[in-house]
C-alpha positions in Angstrom: 5.5 -0.7 -6.3 9.0 -2.3 -6.9 9.9 -5.9 -8.5 13.2 -6.7 -8.4 14.5 -9.1 -10.6 18.2 -8.6 -9.0 17.2 -9.5 -5.7 14.0 -11.4 -6.4 11.3 -9.6 -4.3 8.2 -7.5 -5.0 7.4 -4.7 -2.6 3.7 -3.6 -2.5 3.1 0.1 -1.8 0.7 0.6 1.1 -0.4 4.0 2.1 0.7 5.9 4.9 3.4 3.2 5.7 6.6 4.9 4.7 6.6 3.0 1.7 7.7 6.0 -0.5 10.7 6.1 1.8 11.8 2.4 1.5 11.0 2.7 -2.3 13.4 5.9 -2.5 16.0 3.9 -0.8 15.8 0.7 -2.9 15.7 2.7 -6.2 19.3 3.4 -6.8 20.5 -0.2 -5.7 17.7 -2.0 -8.0 19.0 -3.4 -11.4 18.4 -1.6 -14.9 15.7 -4.6 -15.5 13.8 -4.0 -12.3 10.3 -2.5 -11.9 10.3 0.8 -10.1 7.0 2.5 -10.4 6.7 6.6 -10.5 5.6 8.7 -7.4 2.4 11.2 -7.6 4.9 13.8 -6.1 8.5 12.9 -7.5 11.3 12.4 -4.9 14.9 13.1 -5.4 16.8 9.7 -6.1 13.9 7.6 -7.1 14.2 6.7 -10.6 11.4 5.0 -12.2 11.8 2.4 -14.8 10.3 -0.5 -16.7 6.6 0.3 -15.6 4.9 1.0 -19.1 4.5 -2.3 -20.9 1.9 -3.9 -22.8 0.3 -7.1 -21.1 -2.5 -9.4 -21.2 -5.5 -8.2 -19.6 -7.6 -11.4 -20.2 -7.1 -13.2 -17.0 -7.6 -9.8 -14.9 -10.8 -9.0 -16.4 -12.1 -12.7 -16.2 -11.3 -12.5 -12.5 -13.0 -9.3 -12.2 -16.0 -10.5 -13.8 -16.4 -13.7 -11.4 -16.1 -11.2 -8.4 -19.4 -9.7 -9.5 -18.6 -6.1 -9.0 -16.7 -6.5 -6.0 -13.4 -5.5 -7.3 -11.8 -2.2 -8.8 -13.6 -3.0 -11.9 -12.3 -4.7 -15.4 -12.4 -1.2 -17.0 -9.3 -0.3 -15.1 -7.4 -3.1 -16.9 -8.4 -2.0 -20.4 -7.3 1.5 -19.5 -4.2 0.4 -18.2 -3.6 -1.6 -21.3 -4.4 1.6 -23.5 -1.9 3.7 -21.7 0.4 1.0 -21.5 0.8 1.2 -17.5 1.5 -2.3 -16.6 2.3 -1.2 -13.3 1.6 1.6 -11.0 2.9 2.6 -7.4 -0.4 1.6 -5.2 -1.1 -1.6 -7.7 -2.8 -4.3 -5.5 -0.8 -7.1 -5.2 -3.8 -9.4 -6.6 -3.4 -7.3 -10.0 0.6 -7.6 -9.9 -0.1 -11.3 -9.9 -2.4 -11.4 -12.7 0.2 -9.4 -14.9 3.3 -11.4 -13.9 4.4 -15.1 -15.0 3.0 -17.3 -12.7 6.6 -18.8 -11.6 7.6 -15.4 -11.1 5.2 -14.7 -8.6 5.4 -17.8 -6.6 9.3 -17.4 -6.5 9.7 -13.9 -5.7 9.5 -12.7 -1.9 6.4 -10.5 -1.6 6.4 -8.0 1.6 4.7 -4.8 2.4 4.3 -2.4 5.5 1.5 -2.3 7.9 0.6 0.2 10.3 -2.2 1.1 13.1 -5.2 2.1 11.4 -5.8 5.4 13.8 -2.0 6.5 12.9 -2.9 5.9 9.2 -6.3 7.8 9.7 -4.7 10.8 10.9 -2.1 10.8 8.6 -4.3 10.1 5.6 -6.6 13.0 7.0 -3.6 15.4 6.9 -2.3 14.5 3.4 -5.8 14.7 2.0 -5.6 18.4 2.9 -2.3 19.1 1.8 -2.8 17.1 -1.6 -5.9 19.0 -2.3 -5.4 22.2 -0.6 -8.8 22.2 0.9 -9.9 22.1 4.7 -12.1 19.3 5.6 -13.2 18.1 9.0 -12.5 14.7 10.4 -16.2 13.4 9.9 -16.1 14.7 6.7 -12.8 12.6 5.7 -14.1 9.7 7.3 -16.9 9.8 5.0 -14.8 10.0 2.3 -12.8 7.1 3.1 -16.1 4.9 4.0 -17.3 5.6 0.6 -14.1 4.4 -0.9 -14.1 1.3 1.3 -17.4 0.6 0.5 -16.6 0.7 -3.4 -13.8 -2.0 -2.4 -11.2 0.5 -3.7 -7.5 -0.4 -2.7 -5.3 2.1 -0.7 -4.0 5.2 -2.0 -2.4 8.2 -0.2 -5.9 9.8 0.6 -7.4 6.9 1.8 -5.0 4.4 3.8 -7.3 1.3 3.6 -4.7 -1.3 2.7 -6.4 -4.6 3.0 -7.3 -4.8 -0.8 -3.3 -4.3 -1.5 -2.4 -7.5 0.2 -5.6 -9.9 0.2 -7.2 -11.4 -2.9 -10.5 -9.6 -3.0 -12.1 -13.0 -4.1 -11.3 -15.5 -1.4 -9.4 -13.0 0.9 -6.3 -14.8 1.0 -3.2 -13.4 2.1 -0.9 -12.5 -0.9 2.4 -11.3 0.6 5.0 -13.4 2.6 6.0 -11.2 5.3 4.0 -8.2 6.9 6.3 -5.4 8.3 5.2 -3.4 11.3 5.9 0.2 10.6 6.5 0.6 14.5 9.4 -1.8 14.2 10.2 -0.4 10.9 14.0 -0.3 10.6 14.7 -3.7 12.9 12.2 -5.5 10.5 13.5 -3.9 7.3 17.1 -5.1 8.3 15.8 -8.7 8.7 14.3 -8.8 5.3 17.2 -7.0 3.5 19.5 -9.3 5.1 17.6 -12.4 3.8 17.4 -10.7 0.3 21.0 -9.8 0.3 20.4 -6.1 0.3 23.0 -3.9 2.0 21.0 -1.8 4.9 23.4 -0.4 7.4 21.8 2.9 9.0 18.2 4.0 9.7 15.7 4.7 6.8 15.3 8.4 6.5 11.4 9.1 6.9 10.8 12.2 4.8 7.4 12.8 5.9 6.2 13.9 9.2 4.8 10.7 10.8 2.6 10.4 13.7 2.7 7.3 15.9 1.1 5.7 19.3 4.4 6.6 20.9 3.9 10.4 20.6 1.4 10.6 23.6 -1.8 11.1 21.4 -5.1 10.2 23.3 -7.4 8.7 21.1 -10.2 8.5 22.9 -9.8 12.5 23.1 -8.5 13.1 19.6 -11.5 11.1 18.2 -15.3 11.8 18.9 -17.2 8.3 19.6 -18.8 8.5 16.4 -15.4 8.7 14.6 -14.5 5.9 16.9 -17.4 3.7 16.0 -16.6 4.5 12.4 -12.9 3.6 12.2 -14.1 0.4 14.0 -16.4 -0.7 11.8 -14.2 0.3 8.6 -10.9 -1.2 9.7 -12.2 -4.2 11.8 -10.2 -6.7 9.8 -7.1 -4.8 9.7 -7.3 -4.3 13.5 -7.8 -8.1 13.7 -5.6 -9.3 11.0 -2.6 -7.4 12.6 -3.4 -7.6 16.0 -3.5 -3.7 16.8 -5.4 -2.7 19.9 -8.2 -0.7 19.3 -7.4 1.8 22.1 -10.8 3.3 22.7 
């Protein structure tokens, strides 16, 4: 996650959407007072800074309590305060909003990247196995994702359910000004960076292997019927909100 006072933008980090590559590109050009959160696995050229600070947790706790257990949990705010962890790399947008001055949140341009849920599932399945050094079936992985989603957890690398990163979990309102589509990543980044005054003249380097719909994957053969039904159920709002075809 990046908050750039220099360019007046907030970049919200969604899971399995090349957000690490975007942050690695942006880190060196951000100012010394900007907020750049660390990765779980460090990347060369990425320089975290200004993410450890005290903050007032009261508004966040009040909102958590009014959601009646539907949010990540008010204890998270207390843990972050004790660790002085004001911001972190997959922090949901609504928490960023609570931890920033209202005028700054309203004035800064907020954006994130979205990607076809089927691609995210395949990418997340591979990442889960790499991160934990285990072998897990697709059924087992989808059960894991379902448990996280039912708990209304926000998206992280091992479970790329990003909806609660960019909507308000209380009323469902969208918190970003622009969604960038992964399949048009460089073209749409160019438009955004032109708007923000960020120099961007060459294609973004995607460090991790990304699987896209253009690589000939036949999803009706890759996934079983049970898996297709599960993905459809879990990601219905993402499919609908961003207009991605089910491809089933």
